C-alpha positions as CSV (number, residue, x, y, z in Angstrom):
1,M,-11.0,-27.8,12.7
2,A,-10.5,-25.1,10.2
3,D,-9.0,-25.4,6.6
4,K,-5.7,-23.4,7.0
5,S,-6.0,-23.5,3.1
6,E,-9.2,-21.7,2.9
7,K,-7.5,-18.1,5.0
8,T,-7.7,-14.9,4.1
9,K,-3.9,-13.8,3.1
10,A,-3.3,-10.3,5.4
11,R,-2.3,-8.2,2.9
12,L,-1.7,-3.8,2.9
13,P,-3.7,-2.5,-0.2
14,R,-0.8,-0.8,-2.4
15,G,-0.7,3.0,-1.8
16,F,-2.0,3.1,1.4
17,A,-0.8,2.7,5.0
18,D,-1.2,1.6,8.5
19,R,-0.5,4.0,11.3
20,S,0.7,3.4,14.6
21,A,-0.1,5.2,17.9
22,E,2.8,7.4,17.9
23,D,2.2,8.6,14.6
24,I,-1.4,9.5,15.6
25,R,-0.2,11.5,18.5
26,A,2.5,13.4,16.4
27,V,-0.2,14.4,13.7
28,E,-2.5,15.5,16.6
29,K,0.0,17.3,18.3
30,M,1.0,19.1,14.7
31,M,-2.1,20.3,13.8
32,A,-3.3,21.3,16.8
33,T,-0.3,23.8,15.9
34,I,-1.5,24.4,12.9
35,R,-5.2,25.0,13.8
36,S,-4.0,27.7,16.3
37,V,-2.8,29.5,13.3
38,Y,-5.3,29.3,11.5
39,E,-7.8,30.6,14.3
40,L,-5.1,33.5,15.2
41,Y,-6.0,34.6,11.5
42,G,-9.4,34.2,11.7
43,F,-10.6,31.2,9.6
44,E,-13.1,29.2,11.1
45,P,-13.2,25.3,11.0
46,V,-15.2,23.2,8.4
47,D,-16.0,19.7,7.3
48,Q,-17.1,18.4,3.9
49,P,-18.0,14.9,3.3
50,M,-15.4,12.4,1.5
51,I,-17.6,11.7,-1.4
52,E,-18.9,14.3,-3.8
53,Y,-20.6,13.9,-7.4
54,T,-18.3,13.4,-9.7
55,D,-19.3,16.0,-12.0
56,A,-18.9,18.6,-8.9
57,L,-15.1,17.5,-9.0
58,G,-15.3,19.0,-12.5
59,K,-13.4,19.2,-15.6
60,F,-10.1,19.3,-12.9
61,L,-10.1,15.9,-12.4
62,P,-5.7,15.1,-11.5
63,D,-5.6,13.0,-14.8
64,Q,-8.9,13.0,-17.1
65,D,-12.1,14.0,-17.2
66,R,-14.0,10.3,-17.0
67,P,-15.4,8.8,-13.8
68,N,-12.3,6.4,-12.3
69,E,-9.3,8.0,-14.0
70,G,-7.5,9.4,-11.2
71,V,-10.2,9.8,-8.7
72,F,-11.8,6.3,-7.0
73,S,-15.1,6.3,-8.3
74,F,-18.6,4.0,-8.2
75,Q,-22.2,4.7,-9.8
76,D,-25.2,5.2,-6.8
77,D,-28.7,3.3,-7.6
78,D,-29.6,6.4,-9.0
79,D,-26.8,5.7,-11.6
80,Q,-24.7,9.1,-11.0
81,W,-21.6,8.8,-10.3
82,L,-20.3,9.1,-6.9
83,S,-16.1,10.0,-6.1
84,L,-14.0,10.1,-3.1
85,R,-12.8,13.4,-3.2
86,Y,-9.3,14.0,-4.6
87,D,-8.5,17.3,-3.1
88,L,-10.1,19.3,0.0
89,T,-10.7,22.7,-2.4
90,A,-13.2,21.1,-5.2
91,P,-15.7,19.7,-2.2
92,T,-14.9,23.5,-0.6
93,A,-16.2,24.8,-3.7
94,R,-19.1,22.8,-4.2
95,F,-20.4,23.9,-0.3
96,V,-19.5,27.6,-0.7
97,A,-21.6,27.6,-3.5
98,E,-25.0,25.6,-2.2
99,N,-24.6,27.9,0.4
100,F,-24.0,31.2,-1.1
101,D,-26.0,33.6,0.2
102,R,-25.8,32.9,4.3
103,L,-22.1,32.3,4.2
104,P,-20.3,36.0,5.1
105,K,-18.3,36.9,2.5
106,P,-15.1,36.6,2.4
107,Y,-15.3,33.5,3.8
108,R,-12.8,32.5,5.5
109,S,-12.4,28.7,6.7
110,Y,-10.2,25.7,7.2
111,R,-10.4,21.9,7.3
112,S,-8.2,18.9,7.3
113,G,-9.0,15.1,6.3
114,W,-7.8,12.5,4.3
115,V,-8.2,12.3,-0.1
116,F,-7.9,10.0,-2.1
117,R,-5.9,9.6,-6.0
118,N,-6.4,6.3,-8.2
119,E,-2.8,6.7,-9.2
120,K,0.2,4.1,-9.3
121,P,1.7,3.8,-6.2
122,G,5.4,4.7,-5.5
123,P,7.9,5.4,-2.7
124,G,6.2,8.3,-1.1
125,R,3.3,8.3,-3.0
126,F,0.5,7.3,-1.4
127,R,-3.2,6.9,-2.4
128,Q,-4.5,7.9,0.8
129,F,-3.6,11.0,2.6
130,M,-4.0,13.7,4.5
131,Q,-4.3,17.1,3.7
132,F,-5.3,20.1,6.4
133,D,-5.8,23.3,4.1
134,A,-7.6,27.1,4.6
135,D,-9.2,29.1,1.8
136,T,-10.1,32.8,1.7
137,I,-13.2,33.5,-1.1
138,G,-14.4,36.3,-1.9
139,T,-11.8,38.6,-1.8
140,P,-10.5,39.5,-5.5
141,G,-7.3,41.4,-4.5
142,V,-3.8,39.4,-4.0
143,A,-4.0,41.1,-0.5
144,A,-5.5,37.4,0.2
145,D,-3.1,35.6,-1.7
146,A,-0.1,37.7,0.5
147,E,-1.8,36.8,3.7
148,M,-1.7,33.2,2.9
149,A,2.0,33.5,1.9
150,M,2.2,34.8,4.7
151,M,0.3,32.9,7.2
152,M,2.3,29.6,5.7
153,A,5.7,31.1,7.1
154,D,3.8,31.6,10.2
155,V,3.0,27.6,10.4
156,M,6.4,27.0,9.8
157,E,7.8,28.7,12.1
158,A,4.7,27.8,15.0
159,L,6.0,24.4,14.4
160,G,9.8,25.0,15.0
161,I,11.3,25.2,12.0
162,K,13.4,27.8,11.8
163,R,14.7,31.1,9.3
164,G,17.1,29.4,6.8
165,D,15.4,26.1,7.1
166,Y,12.1,26.8,5.1
167,V,11.3,29.1,2.3
168,I,7.6,29.9,0.9
169,R,8.4,30.7,-3.2
170,V,5.7,32.8,-5.1
171,N,4.7,32.7,-8.2
172,N,1.7,33.6,-10.7
173,R,0.0,31.1,-13.1
174,K,-0.8,34.4,-15.4
175,V,2.8,34.5,-16.1
176,L,3.2,31.3,-17.7
177,D,-0.1,31.4,-19.0
178,G,1.4,34.4,-21.0
179,V,4.0,32.7,-22.2
180,L,1.8,29.7,-23.7
181,E,-0.8,32.4,-25.3
182,A,2.4,34.1,-26.5
183,I,3.7,31.2,-27.9
184,G,0.4,29.7,-29.5
185,L,-0.7,27.6,-26.8
186,G,-4.0,29.6,-26.0
187,G,-7.5,28.5,-26.2
188,E,-9.3,25.6,-25.1
189,E,-7.9,23.1,-28.2
190,N,-4.8,23.7,-26.4
191,A,-5.8,22.6,-22.9
192,G,-4.6,18.7,-22.7
193,R,-0.9,20.5,-23.6
194,R,-1.0,23.4,-21.7
195,L,-1.7,20.7,-18.6
196,T,1.0,18.6,-19.9
197,V,3.5,22.0,-19.8
198,L,2.3,22.5,-16.3
199,R,2.8,19.3,-14.9
200,A,6.3,19.3,-17.2
201,I,7.3,22.6,-14.8
202,D,6.4,21.0,-11.8
203,K,8.9,18.3,-11.7
204,L,11.7,21.2,-12.4
205,D,13.0,20.2,-8.9
206,K,13.4,16.4,-9.3
207,L,14.1,16.2,-13.3
208,G,15.9,19.7,-13.9
209,P,15.6,21.7,-16.7
210,E,17.0,19.3,-19.2
211,G,14.5,16.5,-18.1
212,V,11.9,19.5,-17.8
213,R,12.9,20.3,-21.5
214,L,12.0,16.2,-23.2
215,L,8.4,16.5,-21.3
216,L,8.2,19.8,-23.0
217,G,8.7,18.6,-26.0
218,P,8.9,14.9,-27.0
219,G,8.4,13.1,-24.0
220,R,10.6,11.4,-21.6
221,W,11.3,7.6,-20.3
222,D,11.3,7.3,-16.8
223,G,14.5,5.5,-16.5
224,G,16.3,8.8,-18.2
225,K,17.7,6.5,-21.2
226,E,15.6,5.4,-24.2
227,G,13.7,2.1,-23.2
228,E,14.1,2.4,-19.3
229,G,10.9,2.4,-17.3
230,D,7.4,4.3,-18.3
231,F,7.5,6.8,-21.3
232,A,5.8,10.1,-20.2
233,K,4.6,11.7,-23.5
234,G,5.3,15.3,-24.2
235,A,3.7,18.2,-25.0
236,G,5.2,18.6,-28.7
237,L,6.9,22.3,-28.4
238,N,9.2,23.1,-31.0
239,D,12.6,24.1,-29.2
240,T,12.2,27.7,-29.5
241,Q,8.4,27.4,-27.7
242,A,10.5,25.0,-24.8
243,E,13.1,27.8,-24.5
244,A,10.5,30.2,-23.9
245,V,8.7,28.2,-21.0
246,L,11.6,27.7,-19.3
247,L,13.3,31.1,-19.3
248,A,10.0,32.3,-17.9
249,T,9.7,29.4,-15.4
250,A,13.6,30.0,-14.2
251,R,14.2,30.1,-10.4
252,S,16.1,32.9,-11.2
253,G,13.3,34.9,-12.4
254,R,14.9,36.2,-15.7
255,A,13.2,38.5,-18.1
256,V,11.8,36.7,-21.3
257,Q,13.4,38.1,-24.3
258,D,11.0,37.1,-26.8
259,A,8.8,40.4,-27.7
260,S,5.5,38.6,-28.0
261,V,5.6,37.3,-24.8
262,N,6.3,40.4,-23.2
263,A,3.4,42.2,-25.3
264,N,1.3,39.8,-23.5
265,A,-1.8,41.4,-21.8
266,V,-1.7,38.4,-19.6
267,Y,1.8,38.0,-18.8
268,Q,2.2,41.5,-17.7
269,E,-0.6,41.4,-15.8
270,G,1.0,38.3,-13.9
271,V,4.2,40.4,-13.3
272,G,2.4,43.4,-11.6
273,E,0.5,41.3,-9.5
274,L,4.1,39.3,-8.6
275,A,5.4,42.7,-7.4
276,T,2.1,43.9,-5.4
277,I,2.3,40.5,-3.5
278,E,6.1,41.4,-3.0
279,A,5.3,44.8,-1.5
280,L,2.6,43.9,0.8
281,V,5.1,40.9,2.7
282,R,7.6,42.9,2.7
283,A,5.8,46.1,4.1
284,A,4.7,43.5,6.4
285,G,7.6,42.5,7.7
286,Y,8.2,39.1,5.8
287,G,11.8,39.2,4.0
288,E,13.2,37.0,1.6
289,D,14.5,34.5,4.3
290,R,10.9,33.9,5.0
291,I,9.2,34.4,1.2
292,V,10.4,34.9,-1.7
293,M,9.1,35.0,-5.5
294,D,9.7,32.5,-7.5
295,R,8.7,31.9,-11.2
296,S,9.7,28.3,-11.3
297,V,6.7,27.7,-8.5
298,V,3.7,26.6,-11.1
299,R,1.5,23.9,-8.9
300,G,0.6,20.9,-11.0
301,L,-3.8,21.6,-10.7
302,E,-5.3,22.7,-13.7
303,Y,-7.4,25.4,-11.9
304,Y,-5.0,27.2,-10.5
305,T,-5.6,31.1,-12.2
306,G,-3.4,33.7,-10.6
307,P,-1.1,33.1,-7.8
308,V,0.6,30.4,-6.2
309,F,3.0,29.3,-3.8
310,E,4.7,26.4,-2.2
311,A,6.3,26.1,1.3
312,E,9.6,24.5,0.8
313,L,11.9,22.5,3.6
314,L,15.8,23.5,2.9
315,A,16.8,21.7,5.7
316,E,18.4,18.2,5.2
317,I,16.9,16.1,7.2
318,P,17.3,11.8,7.5
319,N,14.5,10.4,6.2
320,D,12.5,7.1,7.6
321,E,15.4,4.8,6.3
322,G,18.1,7.2,8.2
323,Q,19.2,8.6,4.6
324,I,19.7,12.6,4.6
325,V,17.3,14.2,2.1
326,R,15.4,17.1,1.7
327,F,12.3,16.8,1.6
328,G,11.3,19.8,-0.3
329,S,7.4,20.7,-1.0
330,V,5.6,20.4,2.2
331,G,2.5,22.3,1.2
332,G,1.2,24.7,-1.4
333,G,-2.0,26.9,-2.9
334,G,-3.1,29.5,-4.6
335,R,-5.6,31.4,-6.4
336,Y,-8.5,29.2,-8.2
337,D,-11.2,32.0,-9.1
338,G,-13.2,29.0,-11.8
339,L,-13.7,26.7,-9.2
340,V,-16.9,28.8,-7.2
341,S,-18.0,30.4,-10.5
342,R,-18.5,26.9,-12.4
343,F,-22.0,26.6,-9.8
344,R,-22.4,30.0,-9.5
345,G,-22.2,30.9,-13.2
346,E,-20.8,34.4,-12.0
347,P,-17.7,35.6,-11.0
348,V,-16.4,34.0,-7.2
349,P,-12.4,34.8,-5.9
350,A,-11.0,32.4,-3.8
351,T,-7.6,31.4,-2.9
352,G,-5.8,29.2,-0.6
353,F,-3.2,26.5,0.6
354,S,-3.2,23.1,1.7
355,I,-0.7,21.3,4.0
356,G,0.4,17.5,3.1
357,V,0.1,16.5,6.4
358,S,1.8,13.5,6.5
359,R,4.8,14.7,4.7
360,L,5.6,17.6,6.7
361,M,4.7,15.1,10.2
362,T,7.9,13.0,8.6
363,A,9.9,15.6,8.2
364,L,9.3,16.9,12.0
365,K,9.1,14.0,13.7
366,N,13.1,13.3,12.0
367,L,13.8,17.4,12.9
368,G,12.7,16.2,16.2
369,K,10.3,18.6,16.4
370,L,7.4,16.2,16.8
371,D,8.0,14.6,20.4
372,T,5.6,12.3,21.7
373,S,7.4,11.2,24.8
374,D,5.5,13.2,27.1
375,V,2.5,10.4,26.7
376,I,2.7,8.0,29.3
377,A,1.6,4.2,28.5
378,P,-0.7,3.0,31.3
379,V,-0.2,1.6,34.7
380,V,-0.8,-2.4,34.6
381,V,-2.7,-3.8,37.2
382,L,-2.0,-7.5,37.3
383,V,-4.4,-10.2,37.7
384,M,-3.0,-12.7,39.9
385,D,-6.3,-14.3,41.5
386,K,-9.7,-14.6,39.1
387,D,-12.2,-15.0,41.6
388,T,-15.1,-12.8,41.0
389,E,-14.1,-11.0,44.6
390,S,-10.3,-10.6,43.6
391,L,-11.3,-9.3,40.1
392,G,-13.5,-6.5,41.8
393,R,-10.7,-5.3,43.6
394,Y,-8.7,-5.3,41.1
395,Q,-11.1,-3.1,38.7
396,K,-11.5,-0.8,42.3
397,M,-7.6,0.2,42.0
398,V,-7.8,0.7,38.4
399,A,-11.0,2.5,39.1
400,G,-9.2,4.7,41.9
401,L,-6.1,5.3,39.7
402,R,-8.3,6.8,36.9
403,A,-10.0,8.9,38.5
404,A,-6.9,10.8,40.2
405,G,-6.5,11.0,35.9
406,I,-3.3,8.5,36.1
407,R,-4.1,6.2,32.4
408,S,-4.1,2.5,33.7
409,E,-5.6,-0.9,32.7
410,M,-6.5,-3.8,34.3
411,Y,-4.6,-7.3,32.8
412,L,-7.9,-8.8,30.5
413,G,-5.7,-11.6,28.7
414,G,-5.3,-15.1,30.5
415,A,-2.0,-15.1,31.0
416,G,0.6,-15.7,34.3
417,M,2.3,-13.2,36.5
418,K,5.5,-13.6,34.2
419,A,3.7,-13.0,30.7
420,Q,2.0,-10.5,32.2
421,L,5.3,-8.3,33.5
422,K,6.1,-9.3,29.7
423,Y,3.1,-7.3,28.6
424,A,3.4,-4.3,30.5
425,D,7.3,-3.9,29.3
426,R,5.8,-4.6,25.6
427,R,3.6,-1.6,26.6
428,G,6.0,0.5,27.7
429,S,4.0,0.8,31.3
430,P,6.1,2.7,34.0
431,V,4.5,1.0,36.7
432,A,2.8,-3.1,37.4
433,I,0.8,-3.0,40.2
434,I,0.8,-6.8,42.4
435,Q,-1.8,-8.2,44.8
436,G,-1.5,-12.0,45.6
437,G,-3.4,-13.6,48.4
438,D,-1.2,-12.7,50.9
439,E,-1.0,-9.2,50.1
440,R,-4.6,-9.0,49.9
441,A,-4.9,-10.9,53.5
442,K,-2.4,-7.9,54.7
443,G,-4.7,-5.1,52.7
444,E,-1.6,-4.3,50.9
445,V,-0.5,-4.0,47.2
446,Q,3.1,-4.8,45.4
447,I,4.0,-1.6,43.5
448,K,6.5,-2.8,40.6
449,D,8.4,0.8,39.0
450,L,9.6,-1.2,36.1
451,I,11.5,2.3,34.5
452,E,13.8,2.0,37.5
453,G,13.8,-1.5,36.9
454,A,15.1,-1.7,34.0
455,R,17.7,0.8,34.5
456,M,19.0,-1.5,37.7
457,S,19.0,-4.3,35.7
458,A,21.3,-2.8,33.1
459,E,23.3,-0.1,34.6
460,I,24.1,-1.0,38.4
461,T,26.8,-3.7,39.0
462,N,27.3,-4.3,42.4
463,N,25.1,-4.3,45.5
464,A,26.6,-1.0,47.0
465,E,24.9,0.5,43.6
466,W,22.1,-1.3,44.5
467,R,20.9,-0.8,47.4
468,A,21.5,3.0,47.0
469,A,19.5,3.3,43.7
470,R,15.6,4.2,44.2
471,P,13.9,1.2,45.5
472,A,12.0,-0.4,42.1
473,Q,9.5,-2.1,44.1
474,V,7.4,-0.8,47.2
475,T,4.8,-2.4,49.5
476,V,2.5,0.2,50.6
477,A,-1.3,-0.1,52.2
478,E,-4.2,-0.2,49.5
479,S,-5.2,3.2,50.9
480,E,-1.6,4.8,49.9
481,L,-1.8,3.1,46.2
482,V,-2.8,5.9,44.4
483,G,-0.4,8.4,46.1
484,E,2.4,6.2,45.7
485,V,2.1,5.7,42.1
486,K,1.6,9.6,41.4
487,K,5.3,9.5,43.5
488,I,6.9,7.1,41.3
489,L,5.7,8.8,38.1
490,A,7.0,12.1,39.1
491,A,10.2,11.1,40.0
492,Q,10.3,9.2,36.3
493,A,9.2,12.2,35.0
494,A,11.8,14.3,37.0
495,D,14.8,11.9,35.4
496,R,13.2,12.4,31.8
497,A,14.0,16.0,32.2
498,K,17.2,15.5,33.4
499,G,17.8,13.5,30.4
500,G,16.7,15.8,28.0
501,A,19.0,18.7,29.7
């Protein structure tokens, strides 16, 4: 007998999640809709591996520029560092650079897949999650960025999210870069402080201006008060510098009063590009109810060099715990002109956006926009006799049902009839097929309508109602099995349609 003390404990690693059949089907349904919009815009599918050389991810790792910080890394047999990708953009840049001469320019592509972050997990913060990206590489003008914003809006509406329940927010990193340059944070020596500023501003919705002011200055305790939670070191800006940053990134888009900021060429270039994007999207018929210019959008990753955008859900939606929440951002992106250029040594403009698949799927499910009830559980053929001849007859029934396009399975466990019916119930099966010795001798089968049987048990209270109801069990000739199952499934479908009307 095995020693129970030596058994391995079954446990899920923190920051990871198992996925149910319902979740997988919901994601596939959602992604098919997103894919149709990408294809409509002329984008082509492509894919890259989950593992890249760490140096190919470059200096834009999520946390710091060293292996296994922010990413999951390991060394191969040549002592070269490899990392699980932390997003889909960096591998795309490597792919385009490596295949630059054979790809059409602009290169318009989309891809989906898992990405990984070696960060502290928490509520809604996973170490593995899925993204669905679209990118245009080789177009320097902001017309490509305007198109990304319009495509994000079209994706939201294709998924059934009505106007007023979402918005695409657009900004330009050059606006903030110009401010930082003007207040003395330009140059490579201030790269770390600039990144801290970016990540602080990216938390405006969560922490508000006063919380962000602390992150721009001395730092902030997670709990909001000194000594509560972990301490996040700030960017070390003085009050005047912090005020200039907060003013430049205010959602209302108030003008910066600092003369040195207004005189900054990078700042003015960013403002001008924003005006061009706004003119382009308005000309295409996308009003402020769909796409708005919003100075508070910065995006947390360092590699963005120009326009940035974010898709935000405005509707109050119940989360998985039933609490009514604002889901906020479900996707975003921007211009990243430096990523491909790192490999090429020449300017290669690029822009794109990424959808957070799991987050958007959860929101859509809770909004009732991802109904997967049209997936019918399999018909179960019960095994009443286990001799080879009987098993062959059951298998023949299953084959006939499958040939007619009906999901079905033969019960492969070792239990008796009662347990088999319980199994079919747990599977949500619509129909069970029964053939014992008596039915086999007559060339017949019993067909149990499990949906109607459950309804009758729950709702029908007297014999008259029972007799008037649709029969929950019929006996037919073996040759009529497929036709009768089709009739029952059609009646069940009609009942579902009436219930949803």
